[in-house]
Each structure stands twice: as C-alpha cells, then as structure tokens.
N, C-alpha and C positions, 0 to 999 in steps of 0.2 A: 542354745538349741530350741528353747521354749519360744523365743521371738521369731526364729526361722519357721518353726511349725505353724505359728499363728499367721505369719505373712503368706506362707504357702496356701493355707486354708483360705485366706482372703482372696488369693488369685484364682483358685479353682472353684470357688463357690458358685459363680454364675454358670458353670458347665455342669453342675450337679443336678440331677433330676429333681424337680420341686417336690414330689411326693416323698423323696428320700432325705431331703435337705435337713429337716428338723427331727429326724429319728436319731435314737442313741446309736453310738458307733457299733455295738454288737449287732443290732438289728440291721443297720446299713450293711454291715459286712455280710450277713446271711442273705439279704435280699439281692446284693450285687452278685454274689456267687450263683444264685439261682438264675439271674438274668444272663450270666456269662455262658451257662450251658453245662453239659454233663461232666466235662473234665473238672470244672470248678466246684460243682456239687460234690463230686467225689473227694476233691481236696478238702472241702469244708467237713466232710464226714470223717476224714482222717484227722484233721485239726481238732475236731471235738473231742478226740481221745487224748490229746496232748496236754493234759492238765499238769504234767510235770514241767512245762514250758510256758504255756499261755494262761492268762488270768482266767479264773473260773467263770466270771461273768461272760466271757467270750465263748468258752467251751460249752456252757449250758445253752446259750443261744443257738450255737451251731448244731446242737442236738435236734433242733427243730427243722433241719433241712428236709426237703421233700425226698422221699425214698422211691417214688413211683412217677415215671414220666408218661406223657401221652403215647398212645399206641401208634405204630407205623402202619399205614393201610397194607392190606395183604398183597396188593398189586406190586408194591415195592419190594416186599419180602419174597414174592414169587420170582421177581427178577433176579434177585440175589441167589435164590436156589438154582436158577438156570445158569447163572455165571459160574457157580461153584461146582454143580454136579452135571451140567450139560443141559441141552435144551429138552432132552427126554427124561428129566428128573423123575417124572411121574411113573416111569417104568419100575423104580425102586420102591415106591410106596403105593399101598392100596387106598390110603387115606391120608390127607394133611388137613387138619382143622384150621378153618380160616380165623376163628376166634382165638386170640393168644391166650396162653396160660398166665403170662405175666409180661410186664414191660418195664425194664430198668433203664439206667442211664446209657449203657453200652449195647445191651442186647435185648432180644425179644424171643419168647419161647412159644412153641406151637406143639400141640400133641399130634402124633402121627403113627401110622402102622406100616410096617414093612410088608412086602407081598406075601410073606409066610405067616403073617398075623401077629408078629412080635410088636409089642406096644413100645413106642419110643418117644422121646422128646427131641425136637429140633431147636437148637439154640443158634439163633441167627444174629450176626452183628448188624446193627442198623446202618442204613446207607450213609456213606461219608464219615462215619464216626471215627474210623481208624486214622484217616488224614487229619481230621479235626483234633484229635487227641494228641497226635504226635506233634503237630503244629503248636498246640497249646503247651506241650511239655517244653519245647524249645523256648517259647516266650517266658514260661515260668522260671526256667533256669536263669534267664537273663534278669528277670524281675528279682529273683532271690539274690543275685550278686549285689544289686543296688540296695535292696532292703537290708543286707547285712551290714552296710555302712551306716544306716540310719538307726536301726534298732537291733544292734548286735546281741543284746541281752536275751532276745527271744529266739536266737539262732534260726532266722528264716531260711537262710541258705541250706542249712542242714535239713529242716523240715521239707522244704520243697524238693531237695535231692531224694530223700527217702520216698516221698509220694511218687515222683516221677519214675523211680525204679520199679515200684510195684504196678503202677498204672500202665507202663510200657508193656509189661508182661501180660496184662489183662486184655489187651487188644490184639493178642495172638493166641487163638484158641487152641493151638497145638500145646501150649503150656498147660491149659486146664485139662485136656485129655491125658497128658502125662501125669498130672497131679492125681487124677482119678484112679489110674493104674497103680500109682505108688501108694496111695491110701489102701487100695484093695489088697496089695501085697503085704503092707504092714499089718493089716488086720485080718489076714486069711485064717488065723487060728480063733477068731471071735465071729462066729457064724451069725450072731444076732446084731452085729454092727455092719450096716449095709452101705455101699457106695455104688453109684450107678455104673453098669458095665458100658464101655465105650465101644461103638461099632466103627472101627477106624476106616473102613472102606467108604463110609459116607462122611468123613471128616476132612475139613481143610482148616486153613488159618482163620477163616471167618464163619465156619460152621461146625457145630458138634452135633453128632447123632448119638444119644445116650439112652440107656434103659430108662423106661417110665417106672417110677416108684409110686405105687398107689398106697395111700394111707391117709391119716388125719394130721392136722397142724396142731401144735401146742397152742392152748388157749381156745380151741374151737369147742363148740357144744358137744361134739361126739366124745370128748375126753370124759364126760360124765358117766359114760358107759363102762369105763375101766374099773375093774375091781381094786380093792386096796393092795392085794398081792401083786397085781399087774403094775400099779403105780410104783410100788416099792422096787420091783425089778427094773423098771424103766429108769428111775432115779439112779440106782446103782450101776446100770449099764451106761448112762450118760456120764456118770462121774468116772467110771473106769476108762471109757473111750477118750474123753478130754484130757484126763491126766496122763494117759498113755501117750497121746499125740505130743503133749507139751514136754514131758519129763523123761520119756523113755525114747521116743523116735526123734524128738527135736524137729518134727515136721507136722504142722498143724493148720487147721482151717482158720484163716485170718480175717474172714468176713462172717463170722458166726453170729446169727440172730435167730429168733424163733421161726422166721419165714424160711430159713435154710435147713430146718429140721423136719423130719416126717416120722410119725409113729406108725409102724407097719405091723399089721395083724395083732395089734394090741400088745406086742411083746418084743418088737424090734425097733432099732433106732436107725434112720437113714439120714445120710448127709448129702446134701446137693449144693450146687453153685460153687464149685471148687476152683475158681479162677484165681483167687487171691489166697496164697498160703504164706505162712511164716516158717522160718528155719532157724534153729539154734545150732551154732557150732557146738562140738562136743564140750569144750571148755565152758561155754556159756550155759549149755543144757545142764551140766553137772552142778554149776553154781546155782541155777534155777531150781534144780531138784532139792539142793540142800537148803535153799532159802524157803521154799514151800514146805519142806518137811519141818523146818524150825517154827514156821507160822502155825501149822496145824497141831504141833505138839506143845505150843506155848513157849518155845525157847526164844525169848526176846533178844538176849545178847547175840545168839546165833544168827537170828533173822536180820538184825541191823548190820552184823559183820558181812553177811553174804550179800545184802542189798548194796553195801558200799563196793563190794568186789564187782558187782554188775554195772556200776556207774562210771562215768568219766567226769573229771574235774574241769570246769571251764575257767576262764580268766577270773581271778580274785574269788575263786571258789573256796569253801571252807568245809572240808569233809568231816572234821571232828564235831563241828557245831550241827551239821546235818544229821550225823549218826545219833547225837544226844537227843535232838528233837524227834527223830524217827522213833527212838526208843520210848520216849515219853508218850508219844502218840499211840504206839502199840499197847502200852500199859492201859491207857484210857480205853482202847477198843476192847481189850480182854475184860475189863471191869464191866462194860456195857454188855458183853456177851452173855453175862449171867442173867440179864433181863430179857434175853431172846432176840435182841437187836444186833445181829452179827452178819457181816458179809466179808468173806475173804477177798472177793474182787475189790470192794470199796476200800478195804483196808490197804491193799497193795497200791491202789490208785491214789489214796491220801498220802501214803509214804512217798510216792513218786512226786506228788504235788509239792511236797516240801522241798524237793530238789531245786525248783526254780528260785526259791528264796535264797538258797545258799550257792547258786550256780553249779549245781550237781545235776547231770543229765543222764538220760537213759536211752538205750536203743529203741527204735520203733517197734521192734518185736515184742518188747515187754508190754507196751500199750495194747498190741493186738492180742497178747496172751490175756490181759485183763478183760477184753471184750468177750473172749471165749469163756472165761470163768464166770463173768457176770451173766451171760446167756445161760450157762448151766444152772447157776443159782436161781435165776428167774424162772426157768422151766421147772426146776425141781420144786420151787415153792408153789407153782401152779398145781403139781401133782401131790405134794404133801406140804401144807402150810406150816407144819411143825418140824420140818426137816432140820436136822443137826448137820449143817455143811461141814464143819471140821471133822466130825466123827465119820462121815461118809468118805471124806477125802483122805483121812488118815489111813483107812484100811487100804486103799489102792496105792498111795504113795509109799506105804511101808512094803508092799509087794514089789514095787519097782526097786526100792532100796535093796531088798533081799536078792532080787534077780541081778541087780548090778554087781553085787559083791559075792555072787556065787562062784564056786571054782570054775564053771564053764565060762562065765562072762570074763573072769580074770585071765583065764587061758586064752580067749579070743583076743584080749588086749595085749597079752604077751606076744602072741603070734603076729599081731599087726606091727609091733615094733621089732620083730625078728630080723629083718634085713639090716637095720641099723646095728643091732646087736652083733650079728655075724661079722659085719664090716669092722666093728670095733675089735672083736676078738682076733681077726686076720691081722689087723694093723698094730695090735698091742705089743708084740715082740719089738718091732721097730721103734715104737714109742718109748719103750723101757730102755732099749739100747741107746737111743738118742739122749735120753735123760741121764743114763749112767755116764755116757761120753762127756756130756756137759759138766756133770758133777765132777768127773776126774780132771777135766781142764780147769775148773774153777779152783779145785783143791791145789793144783800145781802152781796157780797164779796168786793164790792167797797168801798173805803175810800176817798172821795173827799178832795182835799187840802183846800177847802174853802166852807162855806155853800152856797155861790152864785153858785159855780160850780155844786154842787149837785142839787141846785134848777133848774139850766139851764138844766141838764141832765134829770131830772124828767119831766119838761115841754115838752121838745123835745120828749122824749120817749112816753109820754102820748099822744101827738098830733099824732105821728106816729101810735100808736095803735088804736086811734079813726079812723084815715084815713083808716087803714087796714081793720077794722071791717065794715066801711061803704062800702068799695070796695067789700068785700065778700058778704055783704047783697045785693048789687046791682046785683051781678052776672055777667056772661059774661067773655070771654076770656081776654079782655083787663083789666077789673077790677081785675081779678085774678092776672094778671102780676103786676098791680100796688100795690096790697097788698104784694106780695112777695118782690117787690122793697122797699117798706116802712119798711118791717121787716128787710131787709138787711141793711137799713140805721140805724135802731135801734141797731143791733148788732155791726155794724162797730163803731158807736158812743160810745156805752158803753164800748167797748174794750179799747178805748183811755182813 
C-alpha cells in the first residue's frame, strides 16, 4: 500500500498547483477545500469536529477555515427577491437595506422593514448555491465510496454521508423555518430564551423572513456594560437552555458559535441561524443525559459505561481497552479540575478522540453536541472568568433528571405504550390457551425415563400453571408478563 501511495503521488505531482505542492498535507487539505467552494468549506468545518476519527493535526488545521465569504451584489439579491416574492416585492417592505448584515457560505442576510413597521431580517440563498451544493453532494458520495476502499480506518464514507444529510437540509430554507417554530414551542415556558418569529407569508425554499433580534454579541465591547448580576443570570440562562435542548428535548442548535447568539436587553438570550439542528432519538437522549450527569457528578465508572453505550464498534475494535483508557483520561481531567483548568466539552471531545485509536466510533450528533457545550463554556467564561462549569451544569441536569422521573412524565411514557399494552391484554387469553394446548400435547407424547422424572415434570408444570392463572386473575401489565414467562418455562421444561 505504501508503494502504491508513493507511485500515485508521483503521477499526480505535475498537476498539483505549485504554491500548494510543498505544503504539509493538513494545510493543503484546508486550502483545497477553500478553493473548491462553499460546500467543501462546510465539509471542512464538520470534519474539524471529528477528532474521534481524524488525526488531531488535521482537525486543528481545518479549524482555520474561513467562516465568511465575499458579499453578493445587491442587484443579484434583488433578482432573487423578485423570483421568490414577485416583481412587486417592494409592496411588502417599506425598506430593504442594500448593505448585508452578514454573508456566509450558503446565504446572505439583509435588514428590512415590513409596511407596518415590523423589523425583520431577510435571509436569501445566494445565486446558484442550491444546484452547486446538490451537485457537490452527489460527487462527494461517489468520492466517499472510493475513499472507503483506500482509507477505511477513517470511515470516509460515513463522514461524507452524515455531512451530505445535514447540508441537503440547509439548502431548503423551509427546514430552517420549521426549526425556528419547533424551538419556539419547546421554549414557550422560558420567556427569556428567544427564537426569531417566522413570517411564513414571505418565506420560500430560498428565502426566509424572520424577526429582527436587536442586541449585543458575546465578546463585544458592550458586554462591559453588564452588571455582575446580569452576567450571572445570562450564564445560568445559557446553561439551562443548552442543557435543555440536548438532554430534555433532544433537538438542539447544531451550528452554535458566539456569532449565532445575541444578548437582548442585557437579560435575555437569543438564538439565530437555525438551519442546522441535531436530533437525539429517545434512547440516545437518555443515554446522553445519564452520561452527562455522570460527568458533572464525577461518576467515572458510570460515565465510561454510558459512553460505551453511545458508541459503535468498528472492525477490529476493542471496547474494553477503550473504556479503560477513557476512564484513566477522565481521572486525569478531574485531577486537573482542582487547578481550575476544566472544560466539559474538551473532556468529552478527548474521550471521543480515544475512540479512533481503538476503532470505536460515535454518531455525528455527539460532535455537534460538543460544539454547543464548548460555545456555552466560551461565552460563560467571557461573562465570568471564574465560572464553575460543572456546578452550573449540575443544577440544570438534576432538574431534567427530576422531571424525567416525575409521576407525570412516567405516566406519559406509560400512555405512549398503551396501544401495545392493550393489544397484548386482548391477545393474552389466546396466547395462554395455545400454550396450555401445546403443554397438554407434549405431556401426552412424552415418555419419561423414570417415574420420578415424570413426577417432577408434573409438579413443576402444575405449579407454573397455578402461578400463571393467579397472575391472570390479578390482572395488570406486570402480572400478564409474569404469566407469559411462567408459560414459557413450562414449554421449555417439557421439551427437555
């Protein structure tokens, strides 16, 4: 394989740009992604998070990818507005600012006002971006197939598939509008956590009209105006909202960084740019909750156990060695925490990074979760350099724990499984009758080797039948399960 790689390098060297030829591979990779365009820049940003799969030297370099692209002239933006809203689009707005608020890889945003004076932001997809991205996605999938045969240890096909799934959703702004409404519904009981209102009548798959949130950005000079009490409230509010997204709702902002946060009225937190979201299924969300709870309470055995439950084992993987190494690493982290050098996000990321060594892999949602936690920790440190991240987190994760195991929540879980329970109750008499019939036939056909063996079978079977009947008479889901278990014991024993 080494000889083949050197021969291939020799063949393609004349076609490599001279200014890139002598650069280190990580730098070459970043530069090439930049030159290939917006789809590949976003791919590089996602790959920068995958320290559980890629070498650290590559992920560190990919962190340097540009996050801002040149602005599209307003003439081109105005043409898109005419296509999406009609030639008389100005009838809906009293003002559309020519100077963009921001320009990213896929879209550009402009301040505007509706005819009734409502302040809004227009997020417009850049010309030709959708077709470019969808074409790039097709090519990337083909590339992933071939790369998987060359460097399977880095799982390129899996990485590219995950990226393509997220990016395809980002170039349909209907998804972002739906995400904003979902977040607003999930947080309707937290009035100090704000998500922009969506004005659906002015939205299309390439245009979003949303509420303009006015405030200050984390890290700006205006943050110096905040009082200590306001800073403390904002830190607590940020922790509560992010932990709730991750471990209660299982629906979270997957592209979280300080630029997507706004501090409103010195006391509220606003989230914007909601095109990329992560979702945890209920089973994964519960394991993530237990894992995070174990981390903030210092339960190392519990943390390594739940981390293993969240992973998948690749070819030649070694889960036992991975968990032992993760446990040792966590102990070192907790020792350093006494010196004030502690980051939950970094600790989780380092744990996942160990996975690549032992061929243990994690879903992309976990790396997106780490990005959210690191953002919270970074903004929290801006507001309070002495912030105790585990203590702040412990308070809110304990609240989620209590809520999850409250009688109301348990009752909802029971109601969710009620149709299956009713179906089982309806069918249980037939199941018992079939079991007894099978037992009766097996008793007639059996020929015990000794009288004592037959007597023992009869006594055990009779005891099981009595137990099953009692369980059925008592009623209830647990009694039904008990009766079916006893019948299973009867059948298993009689077959012997």
